[in-house]
N, C-alpha and C positions, 0 to 999 in steps of 0.2 A: 555633529550628527553624521553617522556612517550611513551611506546610501547603498541599499542592496537591491539588485534586480533579481527577483526570485522566479525561477523557471520551473514549471512542472504542474502548475495548477490547471484544472479543467473543470467542466461541469459534472464529471463523474464524481462519485463519493467513494473513491478507493483509498488504498493505503498511502500512496504518495501524497494525495491531497490532504489526508488526515495529518500526515507528518508535517507538511508545510503549514497547515492551519494551526496545529498545536505549537510548533516552534515559534511561529510569528507572534502568537499571543503572548508567549512567555519571554521573548526577547524584549529588553527594556525599551519602552516608547521614548524615553528621554535620550537614548543612545542611538537608536536605529530608525531609519525611514525605509520602509519596504515597499517597493513597486513590483507588482505582479505582472508576469507576462501573460497577456490575453490577446485574442484576435483583434480587439479594439481596446486601446489604452489611452487614457488621458494623463499626460505627464507635463507638469508645470503649465497647465492650462491649454496645452496643445494636444489635439487628437491624432493618434497614430493608428492606421489600419494596416495590420500585418498581411503580407501575401498569404494566401490560403495553403500553399504548398511550395515545394522546391522545384516543381516542374519547369517553371520559368526561372532558372537559377540567376540570370542576370538581374531581374527585378528583385528577387529574394535577397541577393547579396547587396544590392544597391540600398534596399530598405534598412538592413541591419547596420551597414556601415554608416549611414546617415543618422540612424537612431542613436548609436553609441557616440558618435561625434557631437551631436547636439545635446545629449543628456549625460551629465556627469554621474558615474557610479563608482563607488569604491570597491564593490564586490558584485560579481555575477555568481549566483548560486544555482547550479544546473542540476536539478533532480531528474534522473532518467532510469529507464528500465533496459536500455540498450545503448550501444556505443557506435551505432551506424552513422549517426549525424551529430557532430559536435561543432558544426560550423559557427554556432552562436558564440562559443568560447573563442574561436579563432578571430572573429570580428571584434570581440571585446578586447582581446590581446592587442590587435592592431590599433585599437582606439586608445590604448593605454590604461585599461582597467587593471589596477594593480593586483587584486585578489580574484582568482577565477577557480571556483570550486566545482568539482563534478562528484555527484553522490549516487552511487549504484544502489538500486532498490530491487534487483532481481538476480536470478542465477541462470537465466537462459533467455534467449530472444523470444519475444511474443510474436514477432512478425515472421512471415515466410520470406526467406532471403534468396534472391537470385545471385548470380555470379558477381555482378557489380557490387551488391550490398556486402557480400562476403569479403571481397577485396578491400572495400572501403573500411569495413570493420577491422580487418587485420591491420591495415595501415594506421587506423586511429589507436588501436591498442598499443602498437609499437611506439607511437609518437605522443601519447597522451600527456606525458610529463613535460613536453615542450609546449603544450597548449594550456594545461591546467596547472595551477600552483598547488592545489590541495586535492587529494584523492580520498574520498570518504565512501563508506559502505554500511548498509544496514546490518550486515552480518559478515562473519569470516568467509562463508561460502560466496556471498555476493561480491565480496572484494576479490577473492581468488579468481572468480569467473570473469569479472570485467577488467581487472588489473593484474593479470598473471605475471608473476615475477617482480612486481613493483610494491613499494611500501605504501600502505594505505592505513587509514584510521577508521575503526568501527565506531559508528554513532548509533547508539541503541534507540529503538523506537519508543521513546519515553511518552507516557500518557499522564493525563490528569486523573489520578485514581478515583477521586470523589465522583467523577462523572460516570464511572462504569461499575462501581461497587453494587453488589446485590441489594435490591430494594423490593420488598414484598408488594408495595403499592404499584411499582412498575410492572411486576409480574402479573398482578391481578388485572391491571388496565389493558395490557397487551393481549393477554389470553382471552379476555372477555371480548375484545374487538374482533376476534376470529372464531368465537364460539368454542373455545377450548376450556373445559372445566378442570377435571382431575387427570386426564389422560396425558401421555407423554407428548411433548412437543420437541421435535428435532428440527434443526435448521442450518441453512448456509447464509452467511452474511458476507457479501462481496459481489463482484461483477459477474454477470452471466456471459463469460467469454471463454474461449477454448482453454486458456491456462487453468481456470478454476474447475473445468470438467463438470459442468452442471448436468449434462445428460447422464453421466454416471450417478449423480445424486438422485435423479428420477428413478433410475434402475434400482438403486438401493432402497428407495422408499417403496417401490413395488414389492420388494422382498419383506420389508418391515410390515407392510400391510397384511401380508400372509401370516405373520407371526404374532401380530398384535392388532386387535379389532378396533382400537380407539386412537392409536397414535396418529398424530398429524405432523406435517412438514411445512416449513415456510422458507421461501427465498426472500432475503432482504437485499435488494440491489437490482440492477438492470444491465442490459448489454446486448450485444449483437446476436447472441444465441437464444434470446427470448422466444422468437417464433418457433424454433425447434423444440425448446423445452415445453412450450404450450401444446405443440402437436403430440409430443410423447405422453404428456399427462392425459390428453384426451384419448390417445390410443390405448392407454392402460386403464381407462375409466377411473382415474384418480382425482377427478375434479373436486370431490368432497374431502380429499385427504391432503392435497397440496395447495398452498396459498402462495400466490406471487404478489408480494407487497410492493415491489418496485423500489426505487431509491427513497430513502427516508431521512428526514432531519432528526428523527428520534431513534435512530438505529441503536444508540447506547442502551435504551430501555429494553431492547429485545434480548440482550444477554441475560437479563433477569428472568425473562419469560421462558427461555429454552431449558431443556433438560440435558441436551447434548448438542454441541456444535460439530458439524461435519465439514471436512475439507479434503476432498479427493483430488487435490491439485496435481497437475502434471509436472510442475516445478514452482519453486517459491524462493524468495530471499528469506526474510524473517517477517512474516505477515503481521501487520498491525492488528488485524482481526484476532489473532491468537493471543497477543498481549492483552488486548481489551477483554477477551473472554476470560482469561486467567484472573484479571482484575475483579471480575464478577464471580470468581470461584467456580466457573463453569467448566465441566470436563469436556474434552474434545477428542474426536476420532479423526485422524488425518492420514494422508498418504505418506509413504516412506520417501516421497520426493520432497517433502517439506524439511527444511533445515532442522537438525537436531538442537540447534541453539534456541529454537522456539520453545522448548520444554523447560520453562523457567521454574515452574512450581510443582512439576510432577503430575499435572492435570491432563497431559496430552498422551494419548495412546497412538502409536503408529501402526498402520496396517499396509501391507504390500499392495500396490495397485493391481498386481496380477492375481490377487485373491478374488474369489467369486463374490458377487454382490450379496449373496446369502451370508457369507462369512462376515462381511461388513455389517450387515443388518444385525447379526447376532452380537457382535462387539458393541454396536451402538445401543441396543436394548439393555445390555448389561451395564453400560456406562450410565444410562438414564437412572439407574438405581442409586448411583453414588450421591453422597451428601455434598453440599456446598462447603467450600473452604474459605477462610479469611486469609487472603494472600498478600495483603497490603505490605507487611514487613518484608516478605520474600522478594516482591517486586522492587521495593525500594532499595533493599540491600544489594540486589543484582544490578542496580543502576537504571531501572526503567521508570524513573520519575521524570516527568517533562521538565521540571526545574533543573535536574542534573543535565539533561540533554541540552537545554538552552545554555546552561553555563559552559558546557564543553564546546559548543559551537561558537559562543561568544569569545572564548579563550583562543580558539583556532583563528578566528577572524582578526582579533586584536594582535595576536603574535605575528600573523602573516603581514598585516599592515605595517607593524613596526619594522619587520625585516625589509620591506620594500622601501621604507623611508631611509633606513640605514644604507641601503644599496645606492 
């Protein structure tokens, strides 16, 4: 049994969490035991309470050194959106964990960095191959950003197609729940955080409401900018046009309900949301900051972030007229099946373990 310590899960329902969940389900239960990194963990019957942050670095380092010393792992799989802190991989290396994977899921830092963080990031980029045994990325752009000048492997954001395919019953159920009959329904599925640019989405909906009397907008997800989003909705008197659904366990159903997915992100790797949307045959209007690799099926239209929100609104309303496409074979052929992703990760782990044994 190969024991994996999986890092990157949280209570958010974002792309990294979706990747980990999907991958873990499709890795063989007979071959792998996966332990997830949480603030509170039970491992082999013992409870571990992680330090809340790195401010008391002595206690932080002491915890992880003891954790890896007392718990055997063959693999540490570190999913991350930045490279400022890779200490966990350093502690795993000192403890003798043979395979240490770092997986880049973004193309820019989400956090504001001071001088210390910038120096730390530069140091980690330079020395990452001394810390990690395998460098993975969700896209070419995400790899070039996190691992400049280094060899990395792209792991595609594979999905379970059957979960996201268009279903009329899902469309009817979701739209009925927010009192939408035949009008256009536009939406964002993702976190309400600065990277996703949700305030611009509200501005776009303001323009859409001027051009179309019945269109509605939904946000599926939650985050730190929710209060500002709510304030702007109220300021524009859009309470009857914009619905905040919060985090949902049935987010997959909402791809069937929408007529257009909007993503005015400031930066992205290769968003899981766009793979899922294309699995539902849903057309998308996204910013030019989103990786071109995301356009797997031709359903994605890119609009410059510098364009006016009126231009965005016009593109979105035109997109709402488009018919659904059956994209299963395109996604499968392009390697976006979760089975293919799991097989690729399994092969990387097996090969890496064999190399360590031979050494």
